[in-house]
N, C-alpha and C positions, 0 to 999 in steps of 0.2 A: 551397281549403277553409280555414276559419277555424281559427286556432290554439286548442287545447283547452287551457285553464287547468290549471295543476298546483295542487292543492289537497289537503288532508289533514283528513278530517272527523274522524278518530281519530288524533291524534299528540300528540308534545308531553310525553311522560314524561321525567324528568330525575333524575339521581343525587342532586340537591339534596332532592327530595321523593319519591323511589321508590327503595327499598332495593336493587332488581334493575335500576336503570337506571344511567346514567353522565352526567357533566358537570352544569354548572349550567343552570337553566331559561333564563337569558338566552343562554346559548351555543347552545342548541337553537334558540331564536327566531332568533337571529342566522343560524344555518344555514339555516332556511327562507326568511329574507329574501334571503340571498345566492344561494340557488338559484331565485330568482325566483318562488316561490309567491305566488299571488293572495290566497289566505287559509289559515289553518291553525286547527284547533281544538286548545286545549291541554286534555287530558282525563286529569288525574292521577287515580289511584286514590282513592276515599273511604277514610276509615279504617275499621278493622274495628269491627264491632258489640261485639266483647267480645274479652278477651285470648285465648281460646280459639281465635280464628280468625287470630292472627298467624302469618305465614310463618316458616319457620326463619331466614332471613338477618334478619328483624325482630327475632326473640328474640335471636339472637346479637349484634345491635347493641344490646341492653338497652332495646328499645322497649316500650311498652304501648300498649293501645288510647287511654288518655288522652293519652298523649305525641304519637301519631300524630293525634289530634284537633286538638292544638295546632299540630302540623306542617302540617296541611291548611289551618288558618286563615292561616298564613304564606305557604302556596302561593298561596290565593286573593288575598292581598294582592300578592304579587309578580307573579302572572299579570296583574292589573289594571294594576300599574305598567307593566309590559312592553307591554300593550295600547296604553297611552297613548304610552310612549315610541318605539315602532315604528310609530305610525299613519300616517306619511308614507311607510313602506316596504312594509308588508304589514299586511293586516288580521287581527287577532288575535282569536279568540273563546275567551272563558274558560269552560270547562265542567269536568265532572269524569265519572269513570267508575264505575258502580255496582258493588257486590257483591250476593250474593243469600244470604248466610248467614242463619241464623234472626237476626232483628231487624236485617238491613241495609236491607230497604226502608223500614221506620219511620224508621231513622236517616237515609237519603237524603231522605226527605220533610222531615225537620227541617232538613237541611243546605240544601235548596233554599230554605227560607223564610229561614233566616240568611244566606245569601251571595248569594241570587238570581244563580246562574250563567246565561250567556248560553244554555246547554243542558246536556242530561246524555247520556251514552252508556249505555244499559242493557245490562250485560253479567252473564253468569253464569259464575262461576269455580269454584264449589263445587257439589256434590252430596251431600246428606245430611251436610253441614259438612266434606266431604273436598275439599281443593284438587286436583282431578284434573288441572288443568293445570300442577302444579308439577313434577312429574317422572313419568316413566313407572311408577315404582313406587307412587305416590300414585293413579295412574290404575287400575292394576291392583287397588288396595285399594278403590277406589270400585266396580269391576266386582264384586268379591267381595261387598262389602256389599250391592249392589242384587240380587245373585243371578244376574248375566249381563249380556251386552252389550246385549240388547234392552231390558231393565229400566233400564240405566244411560240409554240414550238417551231413553227415555219419561220418566224422572224429570227429565232435564235439560230436556226441551222442556216439561214441566209447570212446572217452576220458571220458565222463561223466560216461559211465559204469564202467570203469576201477577204477574211483575214488570212485564211491559208493560201488563197490566190496570191495576195500582195506580199504577206511576210515568208512564205514557204517555210514556216517554223520546223525545225528539225523534229520536234515532239509536238503532238497535238494534245492539249491536256484535257482530262476529265471531259471527254466527247460529248456525253449525254447529261451533263450537270443540269440541264434545263429541267430534268425530273425531280429535282432535289425535294421540293414540297409537294409533289403531286402524288398521293396515294393511288391514282389510277394511271400511273405513268405506262404500264404494260399495255393498256388498251389504247392510250394516246399516242403512244409510238407507232401505233398501227394504223393511224389515219393515213389514206393514200397519198395526200400531199406531204405529209411529214416523212413516210418511207421514201418517197421520191428524193426528197432533199438528203436524207441519210444515205442513200445509196450514191447520190451525186457527191457528196462530200468524201465518203470513204474510197470511191473511185478515184477522186483527186489526190488523196492521201497516198493511194497506191502509186498512181502515175508519177507523183513527185519524190516518190521514195521516203517517205516520212515514217515517223514511228508513233504508235497510239501508246499513251499512257494508261496502264491499268491500275486506276486510282482507288486504293483501298480505303482512303479517308472516310468514304461513304459509310463504311462499317461501324466506325466509332460514333457516327451520329444516328445509329440505329437502323440504317438502310438493310435491305434484304441482300444486296449484292452491290459489288463495287461498280463504279464507272469504268468499264463498259456493262451495260446490261447484257443478258445472255443472248438474245437475238443479234444485237450489234456485234458482240464478240464473235458469234457464229459466222457473220458476214465478214469480219475482218480475217477469220481463218481461211474462209473460201477465197477471199481475195490475196491471200498470202501476204497480209501486212504484219510487219513486226510489231508485237505487243510486249511492252516491258513494264515490269511492276513499279509503283511509285507510292510511298507512304504519306506525300503531301504533308510532312511533320510541321507542326507549329511550336516546336519546344522540345526539350529533352524527353519529356513524359511520353511523346507520340512517336519519337523515333523507332522505327521497326514495327509500330502497332499495326497488326493484322496482316503484316507483310507476307508471312510464311503461309497464310491461309490464301492468299492471292497467288503466290507462287505454285502452292499445290493444284489450285484450278487450272492455271495456265499448262502446268505440265500433263494433268490428266487429259486435257483437251487437245493435246498434241502440238502445241506451239513450241517454237524453237527456245530452249532455255538457256542457250548460249548468247545471252542477252547482248543485243546490238547497242553500241554506244552511239550518241549523237555526235554529229561532227561540226566543226566550225563552219558558220555561215559565210557566204562569199559576201565580199565587201562591194 
């Protein structure tokens, strides 16, 4: 049986350009090269669309949306430098990860024009402007703001659908991240209105020829399974959507963490392990 290449379609955050990560970006790229990855996508977060959407650690560091926009430009320059520098050891793809706060999709469109990334990862981390993935307290605040768990899930997948329609991201990141702090997510994913939205979004991903991120970072946080959960993974297989592993690393220590486990699951379930690479978005 042929060896399956180690890749990460959603990796490469660093403390140099992300306030909740560690290490310099070059150290992260070096770690991927040292571990024998065939290719990796650097997917730093885009800057916030306004100061209102700064995370607490960014505020504590004295950052502003304007400062983070400037930092993002430095990230793109450094990522391109590393892409050239390490070309003989590893293929580095330079991308970024979206946000979905008010104004973020328009800002992402502008960043694509200015920086011409190799690809983007379409991710949703906020619902009604609330960063539900930041902490359990923020997650509960989002549940209360939306009026219940079913409404939260529906709002998340609605926002995801809008993002996919407008940006057509080559990769859709951690598709079911909304289950992060929900111990009853298997039940809640089965609400008819939620199921309808999941099916709609997956069919849109299929029709647009996009890739799903099989994000194993959930495992380092104690989750039972990566994003995608098993029922969604099964639907993706049925719809013939390409699924590619991502470690969503946030520093050297998490480069490749749990990746082999994710690759094993995808191989056992019959997914194509000749991993599809994302391609440059049209301008």
